[in-house]
C-alpha positions in Angstrom: 24.9 46.6 -23.2 27.6 48.9 -24.2 25.5 51.4 -26.1 23.2 51.5 -22.6 23.4 55.1 -21.1 23.9 53.0 -17.9 26.8 50.9 -18.9 29.5 53.8 -17.9 29.6 52.6 -14.3 30.8 48.7 -15.4 32.2 50.2 -18.7 35.8 48.2 -18.3 33.8 45.2 -17.4 31.7 45.3 -20.4 34.5 46.0 -22.6 36.5 42.9 -21.2 34.1 40.9 -21.6 33.2 41.4 -25.5 36.8 41.5 -26.2 36.7 37.8 -24.1 33.3 36.5 -26.3 35.2 37.7 -29.9 38.3 36.1 -29.0 36.1 33.1 -28.3 34.2 33.3 -31.1 37.0 33.6 -33.3 39.0 30.6 -31.7 35.6 28.6 -32.0 35.1 29.5 -35.9 39.1 28.3 -36.2 38.9 24.7 -34.0 36.0 23.9 -36.5 37.6 24.2 -39.4 40.8 22.5 -37.9 38.6 19.5 -36.7 36.6 19.1 -40.1 40.1 19.2 -41.6 41.8 17.1 -39.0 38.6 14.1 -39.5 39.2 14.1 -43.2 43.2 13.6 -43.1 43.6 11.3 -40.1 41.9 8.2 -41.9 43.8 9.2 -44.9 47.6 9.3 -42.9 46.8 6.3 -40.9 47.8 4.6 -43.7 51.2 3.6 -43.6 51.5 3.1 -47.8 50.3 7.2 -48.2 52.3 7.8 -45.7 55.4 6.1 -47.7 54.2 8.2 -51.0 54.1 11.4 -48.9 56.5 11.5 -46.5 56.8 15.4 -46.6 53.1 15.9 -46.0 53.0 12.7 -43.9 55.2 14.1 -41.1 53.4 18.0 -41.3 50.1 16.1 -40.2 52.0 13.9 -37.3 53.1 17.5 -36.0 49.8 18.2 -36.6 48.1 15.4 -35.1 50.6 15.7 -31.4 49.7 19.4 -31.2 45.7 18.4 -31.5 46.2 15.3 -29.4 47.8 17.2 -26.6 45.2 20.5 -26.6 42.4 17.7 -26.5 43.7 16.3 -23.8 44.4 19.0 -21.6 40.5 20.7 -22.9 38.7 16.9 -21.5 40.9 17.4 -18.2 39.1 20.7 -17.1 35.8 21.5 -20.2 34.8 24.4 -18.3 33.9 26.9 -21.2 35.8 30.0 -19.2 39.1 27.7 -18.3 39.4 26.4 -21.9 39.3 30.1 -23.4 42.3 31.3 -21.3 44.3 28.7 -22.2 47.7 30.0 -23.5 48.2 30.5 -26.7 44.9 28.8 -27.8 44.2 30.9 -31.0 47.9 30.6 -32.1 47.8 26.8 -31.7 44.9 26.4 -33.8 45.7 29.2 -36.4 49.4 26.7 -36.7 47.5 23.8 -37.0 45.4 25.1 -39.6 48.4 26.7 -41.9 49.6 23.4 -41.6 46.6 21.0 -42.6 46.0 23.5 -45.2 49.3 23.1 -46.6 49.0 18.9 -46.1 45.8 19.5 -48.1 47.3 21.1 -51.1 49.7 18.3 -50.8 47.3 15.8 -50.6 45.4 17.4 -53.8 48.3 17.7 -56.1 49.6 14.5 -54.9 45.9 12.6 -56.3 46.1 15.2 -59.6 49.5 13.3 -60.3 47.9 9.8 -60.0 45.1 10.9 -62.1 47.5 12.2 -64.8 49.1 8.9 -64.8 45.7 6.7 -65.0 42.8 9.1 -66.3 39.7 6.9 -64.9 40.7 8.0 -61.9 39.5 11.9 -62.6 35.5 9.8 -62.7 36.5 8.9 -58.9 35.7 10.9 -55.8 38.5 11.5 -53.6 37.9 9.7 -51.2 37.6 6.8 -53.6 40.8 7.1 -55.1 42.6 7.6 -51.4 41.0 4.2 -50.9 42.8 2.2 -53.7 46.4 4.1 -53.5 46.1 2.5 -49.8 46.4 -0.6 -51.2 49.9 -0.9 -52.5 50.7 -4.0 -51.4 47.9 -6.4 -51.6 46.3 -6.0 -55.2 43.8 -7.9 -54.2 41.5 -5.7 -52.0 41.7 -3.0 -54.8 39.0 -5.2 -56.9 36.1 -3.9 -55.1 37.1 -0.6 -56.7 37.6 -2.4 -60.4 33.7 -1.5 -61.7 34.0 2.3 -60.7 37.0 2.8 -63.2 36.5 -0.6 -66.0 32.2 -0.8 -66.7 32.6 -4.4 -68.0 35.1 -5.9 -65.7 33.9 -7.2 -62.0 36.8 -9.1 -61.1 40.2 -10.0 -62.2 41.5 -13.4 -62.5 44.6 -13.8 -60.0 47.0 -17.1 -59.4 48.4 -17.9 -56.6 51.5 -15.4 -56.7 49.0 -12.8 -57.6 49.4 -12.8 -61.4 46.5 -11.4 -63.5 45.5 -13.8 -66.1 42.2 -12.5 -67.3 39.0 -10.6 -66.2 35.5 -11.3 -65.2 32.6 -9.7 -66.1 29.5 -9.0 -63.5 27.4 -11.8 -65.4 30.5 -14.0 -64.6 31.7 -14.4 -68.5 35.4 -15.0 -68.6 37.9 -13.1 -70.8 41.8 -14.3 -71.1 44.1 -12.0 -71.0 46.6 -11.5 -74.1 49.8 -11.4 -71.3 49.9 -11.9 -67.8 50.4 -9.2 -65.4 52.1 -8.8 -62.3 51.3 -6.4 -60.0 54.0 -7.0 -58.0 56.8 -6.0 -60.2 54.7 -2.3 -60.2 56.7 -1.7 -56.3 53.3 -0.8 -54.9 52.0 1.8 -57.9 48.7 1.4 -58.2 48.2 3.0 -61.5 51.3 1.2 -63.3 49.1 -1.7 -63.4 45.9 -0.5 -63.6 47.0 0.9 -66.9 48.6 -2.1 -68.1 44.8 -3.7 -67.3 43.1 -1.1 -69.4 45.8 -1.8 -72.5 45.5 -5.6 -71.9 42.0 -5.6 -72.0 41.6 -3.6 -75.0 44.2 -6.0 -76.6 42.1 -9.1 -75.4 39.0 -8.3 -76.8 40.2 -7.3 -80.1 41.8 -10.8 -80.2 38.2 -12.2 -78.7 36.5 -10.9 -81.5 39.2 -11.9 -84.2 39.5 -15.2 -83.5 35.6 -15.8 -83.4 35.6 -13.7 -86.8 37.7 -16.2 -88.3 35.5 -19.1 -86.7 31.9 -18.3 -87.8 32.4 -19.7 -90.8 33.9 -23.0 -89.6 31.1 -23.6 -87.6 26.9 -23.6 -87.8 25.5 -20.3 -86.4 23.4 -21.9 -83.7 26.4 -23.6 -82.4 29.3 -20.6 -82.7 26.8 -17.8 -81.2 27.5 -19.9 -78.0 31.0 -20.5 -78.1 32.5 -17.0 -78.1 31.9 -14.0 -75.5 29.1 -11.7 -75.7 30.6 -9.3 -76.8 32.4 -11.0 -79.7 29.1 -12.5 -81.0 27.4 -9.5 -81.2 30.1 -7.7 -83.3 30.8 -10.1 -85.8 27.0 -10.7 -86.4 26.8 -7.1 -87.1 29.9 -7.7 -89.8 28.6 -10.4 -91.9 24.8 -9.0 -91.5 26.6 -6.0 -93.8 28.9 -8.0 -95.6 26.3 -10.5 -97.0 23.7 -8.0 -97.0 25.9 -5.8 -99.5 26.4 -9.1 -101.4 23.3 -9.8 -102.1 22.6 -6.2 -103.3 25.6 -6.8 -105.7 25.6 -10.0 -106.8 21.4 -10.4 -107.2 19.7 -7.2 -106.8 15.8 -7.8 -105.1 15.9 -10.9 -105.3 18.9 -11.5 -103.4 18.2 -9.7 -100.3 14.3 -11.5 -100.1 16.1 -14.9 -100.5 18.9 -13.3 -97.9 15.8 -11.9 -95.8 14.5 -15.6 -95.9 18.0 -16.9 -94.5 18.1 -14.0 -91.6 14.4 -15.5 -90.4 15.5 -19.6 -90.6 18.9 -17.8 -88.7 16.3 -16.3 -86.1 14.0 -19.1 -85.5 17.5 -21.4 -85.2 18.7 -19.3 -82.6 15.3 -18.9 -81.2 15.3 -22.9 -80.7 18.9 -22.7 -79.0 17.6 -20.5 -76.2 14.8 -23.5 -75.4 17.2 -25.7 -74.8 19.6 -26.4 -71.8 22.2 -23.6 -71.9 23.5 -21.2 -68.9 22.9 -18.3 -68.0 25.6 -17.0 -69.6 24.7 -18.2 -72.9 21.0 -16.9 -72.5 22.1 -13.6 -72.2 23.9 -13.5 -75.2 21.4 -15.4 -77.3 19.0 -12.8 -75.9 21.3 -10.0 -77.1 21.6 -11.4 -80.5 18.3 -11.9 -80.9 17.2 -8.0 -80.1 20.0 -7.3 -82.8 18.5 -10.1 -85.9 15.2 -9.0 -85.4 16.6 -4.9 -86.2 18.7 -6.3 -89.0 15.8 -8.7 -90.1 13.4 -5.9 -90.4 16.0 -2.8 -92.3 16.4 -5.6 -95.0 13.0 -5.7 -95.1 11.1 -2.5 -94.9 14.3 -0.4 -95.5 15.6 -2.3 -98.7 12.5 -4.7 -100.3 9.8 -2.7 -99.7 11.4 0.5 -100.7 13.1 -1.8 -103.9 16.2 -0.6 -103.0 19.3 -2.4 -104.1 22.2 -0.6 -104.6 25.1 -0.1 -101.2 25.5 3.3 -101.9 21.5 4.3 -101.2 20.6 6.4 -98.7 18.5 4.0 -97.1 21.2 1.8 -97.1 24.1 4.0 -95.7 21.9 5.3 -93.0 22.1 1.9 -91.1 24.9 1.1 -88.4 27.2 -1.1 -90.8 30.1 -3.2 -89.0 33.8 -3.7 -91.2 36.2 -5.6 -90.5 39.1 -3.7 -92.5 42.7 -3.3 -91.9 42.5 -5.9 -89.4 40.5 -3.9 -87.3 36.6 -3.1 -86.9 35.1 -0.3 -88.3 31.4 1.1 -87.9 30.2 3.3 -90.9 26.5 5.1 -90.7 26.0 7.9 -93.7 29.3 9.3 -94.2 30.8 9.1 -90.3 33.6 6.1 -90.2 33.7 5.4 -86.7 36.6 3.1 -84.8 35.2 0.1 -82.4 37.1 0.6 -79.0 37.2 -2.4 -78.0 36.1 -1.6 -74.4 35.0 -4.5 -72.5 31.6 -4.2 -71.6 30.4 -7.2 -70.0 27.8 -9.8 -71.2 24.8 -7.2 -70.7 21.2 -6.7 -72.5 20.9 -5.0 -75.7 18.3 -1.7 -76.4 15.8 -2.5 -79.0 16.1 -0.4 -81.9 13.2 1.2 -82.5 12.6 3.8 -85.9 13.4 7.2 -83.1 16.7 5.0 -82.3 18.2 4.6 -85.6 17.5 8.8 -86.1 19.4 9.2 -82.4 22.3 7.2 -83.7 22.8 9.2 -86.7 22.7 11.8 -85.2 24.8 11.6 -82.5 27.1 9.7 -84.7 27.3 12.2 -87.2 28.2 15.0 -84.2 30.7 12.6 -82.7 32.1 12.3 -86.1 32.5 16.2 -87.0 33.9 16.4 -83.0 30.5 18.1 -81.3 28.4 16.8 -78.6 24.7 15.8 -78.7 21.8 16.6 -76.5 18.8 14.2 -76.9 15.9 16.4 -75.3 12.0 15.1 -74.0 9.8 13.9 -71.7 11.5 11.5 -68.4 11.0 7.7 -69.2 11.4 8.1 -73.0 14.6 6.3 -72.9 17.2 9.4 -73.8 20.2 7.8 -71.2 19.4 4.4 -72.5 20.1 5.5 -76.6 23.2 7.3 -75.2 24.3 4.2 -73.4 23.5 2.1 -76.3 24.9 3.5 -78.5 28.5 3.5 -76.5 28.0 -0.7 -76.4 27.6 -0.6 -80.3 30.7 1.2 -80.9 32.3 -0.8 -77.7 33.3 2.5 -75.6 33.4 3.6 -72.0 30.4 5.8 -71.1 30.2 7.8 -67.4 26.9 8.3 -66.9 26.7 11.5 -64.1 23.3 12.6 -62.8 23.9 16.4 -62.5 22.8 18.7 -59.6 22.7 22.0 -58.0 26.3 20.9 -56.8 27.5 20.6 -60.0 30.4 23.6 -60.7 33.6 24.4 -63.1 36.1 22.4 -61.1 33.8 19.4 -60.9 33.1 20.1 -64.9 36.8 20.9 -65.4 38.0 17.5 -63.7 35.5 15.7 -66.2 36.7 16.8 -68.9 39.9 16.3 -68.4 39.2 12.2 -67.6 37.2 12.1 -71.1 39.8 13.8 -73.3 43.0 11.5 -71.8 40.9 8.2 -72.0 38.7 9.1 -75.1 35.9 8.1 -73.0 32.0 9.4 -73.7 30.0 11.0 -71.0 26.0 11.3 -70.4 25.4 14.9 -68.3 21.8 13.6 -67.2 19.1 15.9 -66.4 21.8 18.4 -67.4 19.2 21.7 -67.8 18.5 21.6 -64.1 
């Protein structure tokens, strides 16, 4: 209209309307920006616990909240567009609110970053999930639903009447007692403080259970021992004795010794299958199912890789290429070829194990070799062939925390940086699924 040759008769009115519409557009853009940030921050600062931990940002948000409510009430009384745009200093009110909210949001992000630094597993949570956890400072029991996001194997913790923690339960219902009692109340509302203790005691408790079941192995028959302890300890100790007894058979009696040990493994497998057919609970059944998967593979390694190839030397590559477990220096060590990897004692519950094929073994050798040399690995292949499951199962074999992250177009350097911070701080593995997309 302004560019029309007939506009000169009403140019003053056109300029006035143009200025009004431009100002309205600027104010609406600012309005939407303030509204979206306010909607995000309002539930956060409605929690007294968060305000107590962030008093400066809390008071700033309170100022913005009062100004925003006053403005919305005035607009609600007379919502006509021309009346709203003529509100005195509308743009200045919105601009001031926006600046204050930006400072509040920056303070909130700095606060969350400091909490992540104290408990690195928080790096794997979104800001909303982390705020939900941090807002429950007075009631430790309310943190329980979020535990699965920080600990793969822990479903709930065992609290007593005084809200002290005595142990942990897996999703399957398996219980592991803690080596010491944790008192969340003593942390004075610092959720990350007692979660650090949960992590520390979890590792010590799993190690204690593994050690106790290792000592108990020689005292009981294997079928009774296999249903007397937690699943993770059963699998680790079973692999340790398989490694030790195989090497003893090779050193003492050569091929005849390996043949005898193969027959013994077959008998052990039959005994385990017989126990599965008895009246046992679901937890024991899950342990035995995972044990049978590993026992079948262990038996076949003795037959196909050693006996049929006439190998009876513990230093032969065919034996060194297997995933072997040792109890050395009061610790579990996992060896494969020339790699010596530590067993991390991360509690993973009583979960199922992957059936190990020749290709799985090759993946294990390659990935362990890469990790030992401080490299990463990238299994490649068609969809649904078990790439992700292989990585997850290797993490279970080494008792390591493994986070599977499904990549998408929204993945950027900020998210990757946050992930790598968490991985380097807590020693976890991450599997970036569909990374090539």
